N, C-alpha and C positions, 0 to 999 in steps of 0.2 A: 596521382602521386601517391604514387600516391599511397598507400595505406600501410604504414609500418609503425611499430611501437615507438614510444618516445626515445628509447635508448638506441634505436637504429635509424639511419638516414639513407635516403636515396640520392646519390650524387649523379647528376646528369650534366656532362660538359663542364665539370668543376664546380657547379652550383649545387649546394646541398638543400634539399627540400624534405622536411619532416612533416608528414601529414598527421591529422588527428588520429590517435590510435584506434584500432578496431574495437568494437564493443557490440553487445547485443542491443538492438533497438527496443525502446519501451513504447507501449501502445497507449495512446491517449494521455500524454503528460500535460500538465498545465503549462501555459505560455511562460517561457523564461526569456529574460532580456539581459543584455549587457548593461552595465551601469553607465558607461560612456563609450562612444564610438567615434573615431575619426576616419573619414573616407576622402581620399585624394586621388587625382589622376597620377599614375606612375610616371616617372621620368621617361622620356623617349629613349634615353640611352641605356635604360635598365635591361639586363639580360637574365634569363632564367626566371624561375618563380619559386616562392616558398610559402609554406603553411606551417607556422611555428607556434604550437600551444605551449604554455608555460605557466608558472605560478602567477596568478593574478590576471590572466588574460590570454588573448590570441592575436597573433600578428600574421597578416597575409601580405606578401610582397609581389608586385608585378603580376597580379592574377587577373585573368579574364572573368567575366561574370559566369561563364559556363564552368570554369574551374571552381569558383566559389560555390555555385549551386551543387556541383558534384561533391564537394566536401560536406556541405550542409546535409545532403541526403545520403551520404556514404555510398556513392557509386563512382565509377570512372567517368571522366568528362565525355567519352564517346557514348555513354549511356544517358546523356542529356541532349534533348532535341527540342526544336521549336524556338519561338522567340525571335526578336529582331536580329539582323545580321551583326550588329555591333557587339553582341554578347560574346562573340568569339574573337574579337579584335581589340576593343578598348580594354586597357589594363588599369588596375587600381591598386593602391596601397591602403590597407585597412589596419588600424590599431584599435583593439577593443579591450575594455577592462571589465572583468567580472565583478559582481557585487561584493563589496568588502574585500576585494583583492584575493578572493578565495581561489584555491587550486581546483577548478571545476573538473568534473568527470567528462569523459568523451561524449556521453549522451547529453549532458547539460550544455557543453560547448556547441554541439550540433543544433540543439533546440534554440539556443541564443542566436546562432548564426542564421537560422531560418527566420527568426523574428526580425533580425536586422535587415535581411533581404526584403521582407514584406514592408518594413518601415522606410528604408532608405532607397530601395530600388523598385518599390511598388510591385514586387514580384508576385505573380500568380502562377502556380504550378500544380500539377497533379501527377500521381504515380500510376503506371500501368505495368502489367506483366506481359511481356512479349517473348515469343520464341525467337531465338537468334543463333547465329553460328558462334561456337565457342571452341577453344582448344582444351584438351585434357591431357595431362601428363600422367604416365603410368610406368610401372616398373618394367624394364625390358627383360627379354628372355635370357640374355647373357649375364644377368646379375648386376648389382649396383657397383659403381666405381667411386663412391664417396662414403664417408663414415660419420658416425655420430661424433660430436665434439667431445674431447677429453676433459674440457673444463666448462661444462654447460652453465655453471653458476655465475660466470663472469658476464659482463654486458655484451650483447650481440654487436657484431660489426657487419654491415652490408653495404656494398658500394657498387654502383653501376658506372663504368667509365666509357665515355664516348660511344654509348649505345652498342658496344660490341664486346664488353668484358664485364663479368660479375665476379667479385671476390666476397665470399661469405665466411664468417667465423661465428660459431655459436648461434646460428640463425635457423629458425623454423622454415619449412618449405613454403609457408604462407608468404614470406618475403620474396621468394623466387617467383611464385605465381603472380604476385602483385606487380613486380617489376616487368615480367613478361607481358602481362595484360597491358601495361602502359606502352611498352615498346611495340607490341603487335596491333594495338588498337582493337582488341577483341578480348573478352573475358577468358582467362586461363584458369582451369579448375584442377585441383589436386585429387587424383584418383589412385595415388600410390599406396595409400594406407599406412604411410610412414609417419611416426610421431617423434617428437624430440627436436634437438638442435644439432645442426650439422656444419661441417667445414668443407668447403669446396671452392674451386675456381673454374669459371666457364669462359671460354674465348671463342668468338665466331666472326664470320663475315656477314654484315647485314645484307638481306636479299629482298626480293620483291614482296615478301610477306610482312616485312617490318615497316611500321608506319614512318612516313617521311617527317622530318622536322627541320624547319628552316634554321633553327637555332643550334641544333646539335648534330645534324647529318654530316657524316664523314664517309670517305671511301674506305672500305675494309681492305685488309691485306689479302691478296689472292691466295696466300698459303693457308689461311685460316678456313675451317670448314663452315658450312651453313649452320644456322642455329639448330635445326632439327638434327643434323649430323653431330654437332657438338654435344647436344644433350645425350645422344646415344653413345658416342665414343668416350666422352669425358665424365659422364655421370651415370651411364647405364639406364637412362630414361627414354621413353618414347613419347612423342606428342602426336595426337590424332585430332582431326576436326570432326565435330559433331553438332547437333542441334539440341538446345536446351532452353528452358524458360529463364528470363533475366528481367530484373527491374529496370524500367525506363522512366526517367523524369521528363515530363513534357512541360515546357515553359509556355504558358498561355499568354502572359503579358509581362513586360518589364520596362522601366523608365530609367534614364540616366540620372544618377543622384546629384544633388547639390553638394559641392565640396565644402569641407569645414576643417 
């Protein structure tokens, strides 16, 4: 989810999920903890999932442990491996309050989330660097077919609809690569060299490269191009496959928490 600024949201199948915003990781920080945490099993009827940071705390809705670990370590859930089978099936609702109801930074929220995972889920995990397949987006030879936003100081808007349409206003390309990483189940890196905020609309037909989802999978319109063709024809971007190092979080152990 996953990883867009607080002013931008990723909407999948009508459910809006705003992840903890991107930030530079700190090395060797002291242990930080939430003041209070509620962990409950999510209702069986719940659909979609959400990670919503805000003043005074953090709320996670209908999240698997794998998704929570991904948030805590600032990776995508496909970069989390190991652990018991239930970490990718059982879902939880978590409400956490920061000390003094402070509006914590993204670094602090992730540190508190890791502490909560250790305390409530008995999580043991370590990080490895592994070479893996990634996609890279680059400027095409025919030139760009989208422009910088004319009002970049306004809040960004970024929406993914039914896994086959993206509408962006005043949005950096980081939002695009983040959304494509989630949809493709593989890291997508920006090699365009472009900076700033942009307006564009992208429409495509999901193909065999797009990760399946039981919650959001739909059949694309036959008239719409594939994702790679849409990037080329509608935005003037190319997408290539390559090998590159990536961070992998290995779950060594985990236990189901007691509800409270």
